[in-house]
C-alpha positions in Angstrom: 6.5 -1.0 15.8 5.9 2.4 14.1 2.2 3.4 14.5 0.7 5.8 12.2 -2.8 7.1 11.6 -4.1 7.7 8.0 -6.8 10.4 8.3 -9.3 11.8 5.8 -12.1 14.3 6.4 -15.3 15.6 4.5 -16.4 19.1 5.0 -19.1 21.6 4.1 -16.6 23.6 2.1 -13.0 24.7 1.8 -12.4 27.2 4.6 -13.2 26.8 8.3 -12.4 30.4 8.9 -15.4 31.4 6.8 -17.9 29.1 8.6 -17.2 25.7 6.9 -17.3 22.7 9.2 -16.3 19.0 9.5 -19.0 16.5 8.6 -17.1 13.3 8.4 -13.7 11.9 9.7 -12.2 8.5 8.9 -9.0 7.1 10.2 -7.0 3.9 9.5 -4.4 2.5 12.0 -1.2 1.3 10.4 1.8 -0.3 12.0 5.1 -0.7 10.0 3.2 0.5 7.0 0.5 -2.2 7.2 -3.1 -1.7 8.2 -3.9 -3.3 11.6 -7.8 -3.5 10.9 -8.5 -0.8 13.5 -10.5 2.1 12.2 -12.4 5.2 13.5 -15.2 6.6 11.4 -17.9 9.1 12.4 -20.4 11.3 10.5 -20.7 14.6 12.3 -23.5 17.2 12.6 -21.8 20.3 11.4 -24.5 22.6 13.0 -25.2 24.3 9.7 -26.5 23.4 6.2 -24.4 21.6 3.7 -24.1 23.5 0.2 -25.2 21.5 -2.8 -21.7 21.8 -4.4 -20.2 20.0 -1.4 -23.0 17.2 -1.7 -22.1 16.7 -5.3 -18.6 15.7 -4.1 -19.2 13.5 -1.2 -22.9 12.8 -1.3 -23.4 13.7 2.3 -26.6 15.7 2.6 -28.3 17.4 5.6 -30.6 14.4 6.0 -27.5 12.1 6.4 -26.0 14.1 9.2 -29.3 14.9 11.0 -29.2 13.3 14.4 -25.5 12.5 14.2 -23.2 13.6 17.0 -21.5 16.9 16.9 -17.7 17.1 16.9 -17.6 17.9 20.6 -19.3 14.6 21.2 -16.7 12.5 19.4 -13.6 14.6 20.1 -12.4 12.6 23.1 -12.8 9.3 21.2 -10.9 10.7 18.1 -8.1 11.9 20.3 -7.9 8.6 22.1 -7.7 6.8 18.8 -5.0 9.0 17.3 -3.1 9.1 20.6 0.5 10.2 19.9 0.9 8.8 16.5 2.0 10.7 13.4 -1.0 11.7 11.2 -0.8 10.9 7.4 -3.1 12.9 5.1 -3.3 13.9 1.5 -2.9 17.6 1.0 -2.6 17.7 4.8 -3.0 21.4 5.2 -6.6 21.1 4.3 -7.5 18.2 6.8 -5.2 19.8 9.5 -7.1 23.2 9.2 -10.4 21.6 9.8 -9.2 19.3 12.6 -7.4 22.1 14.3 -10.5 24.4 13.9 -12.8 21.8 15.6 -10.3 21.1 18.4 -10.0 24.9 19.1 -13.7 25.2 19.4 -13.7 22.4 21.9 -10.9 24.2 23.7 -8.5 21.3 23.1 -4.8 21.6 22.1 -4.0 21.2 18.4 -1.6 18.6 17.0 2.0 19.8 16.4 2.6 20.5 12.7 5.5 18.1 12.7 3.2 15.3 13.5 1.4 15.6 10.0 2.8 13.6 7.0 1.5 15.0 3.7 1.4 12.3 1.1 0.8 15.0 -1.6 4.3 16.3 -0.8 5.8 12.8 -0.9 4.2 12.2 -4.3 5.4 15.6 -5.7 8.9 14.7 -4.6 8.7 11.2 -6.3 6.7 12.4 -9.4 7.6 16.0 -10.0 5.4 17.8 -12.6 2.8 15.0 -12.6 -0.8 15.0 -11.5 -0.8 13.7 -7.9 -4.3 13.7 -6.7 -5.4 10.7 -4.6 -7.2 9.3 -7.8 -4.1 9.8 -10.0 -1.9 8.1 -7.5 -4.3 5.1 -7.2 -4.3 4.7 -11.0 -0.5 5.0 -11.1 -0.1 2.3 -8.5 -2.9 0.1 -9.9 -5.1 0.5 -6.8 -8.7 -0.4 -7.6 -11.2 2.6 -7.3 -14.1 0.2 -8.1 -15.8 0.7 -4.7 -15.5 4.4 -4.7 -18.4 6.1 -6.4 -18.0 9.3 -4.5 -15.6 10.8 -1.9 -15.9 9.4 1.6 -13.6 9.8 4.6 -13.2 6.2 5.5 -12.9 4.8 2.0 -10.4 7.6 1.0 -8.5 6.9 4.1 -8.2 3.2 3.1 -7.1 4.1 -0.4 -4.6 6.6 1.0 -3.2 4.0 3.3 -2.4 1.8 0.2 -0.9 4.8 -1.6 1.2 5.6 1.4 2.5 2.0 1.4 3.6 2.4 -2.2 5.2 5.9 -1.6 7.2 4.5 1.4 8.2 1.4 -0.5 6.2 -0.9 1.9 5.8 -3.8 -0.6 9.5 -4.1 -1.0 10.0 -4.3 2.8 7.7 -7.3 2.9 9.7 -9.5 0.5 10.8 -12.8 2.0 14.3 -12.8 0.6 15.6 -15.2 3.3 13.2 -17.8 2.3 14.1 -17.5 -1.3 17.8 -17.8 -0.5 17.4 -20.8 1.7 15.5 -22.7 -1.1 18.3 -22.4 -3.6 20.8 -25.3 -3.8 24.3 -24.8 -2.4 27.0 -23.7 -4.8 30.0 -25.8 -5.4 33.2 -24.5 -7.1 34.0 -28.1 -8.2 30.8 -28.2 -10.2 31.5 -24.9 -12.1 29.4 -22.8 -9.7 26.2 -24.9 -9.8 24.7 -27.0 -7.2 24.8 -30.8 -7.6 21.5 -32.4 -8.5 19.7 -34.0 -5.7 19.3 -37.3 -7.7 20.5 -38.4 -11.2 18.0 -37.8 -14.1 16.4 -40.9 -15.5 18.0 -42.0 -19.0 15.6 -41.1 -21.8 17.5 -42.9 -24.6 16.0 -46.4 -25.7 18.0 -49.6 -26.2 17.4 -49.2 -30.0 18.8 -45.7 -30.1 21.8 -46.7 -28.0 22.6 -49.6 -30.4 22.3 -47.3 -33.4 24.6 -44.7 -31.7 27.2 -47.4 -31.0 27.1 -48.7 -34.6 27.6 -45.1 -35.9 30.6 -44.5 -33.6 32.1 -47.8 -34.6 31.7 -47.0 -38.2 33.3 -43.5 -38.0 36.2 -44.6 -35.5 37.0 -48.2 -35.9 38.7 -48.2 -32.6 36.2 -46.0 -30.9 38.6 -43.1 -30.6 37.8 -40.4 -28.1 34.0 -41.0 -28.4 34.7 -44.6 -27.5 36.5 -43.7 -24.4 33.6 -41.4 -23.4 31.2 -44.1 -23.9 33.2 -46.4 -21.6 33.3 -43.8 -18.9 
């Protein structure tokens, strides 16, 4: 089975090279494009204050990360969860830059760039010229955003896993076509390409209607004609 990790992060800002840090990471494990139920989620103490502009986006304030583990405290657990799986992220360059920065600070090797799958690029290939944010894709694929009032690493990873399924055509892969084919009746050339009925249909004509029909036929064709032969058949 193909194992992949859908990952999302929340941060103090946009650029780790100017001092911004990771404050939340959420991961969803999928196999063959379906979630397994295994997740990884941690709030992280960024060892710096969180700007108000960032709080307005994800709702994570200094109070929420106070007392939480630092990245170096969860690094091994995160690496163990991801293992050697490809990593799926939306606008992957952003998440990759922060994950790699934190790994470098911990003196750990970064992930090969080939391991990252960018759903933004997949969406741009499928919907060129269209707005392809995570929100826009959820609305396009009719994925509910009802439980999402603000950005959050784990809930965004869950939404992204559903978007990724749609982008990869996962629903079509799950169709039980063999079951549908087996349920259809066998086709017979002798019956004009249609399967025979499993049992005759019950007659719906009444005795009075049959008598009236026979009287009409007798009146039109005294000897019954072709209709008479059909009635006898």
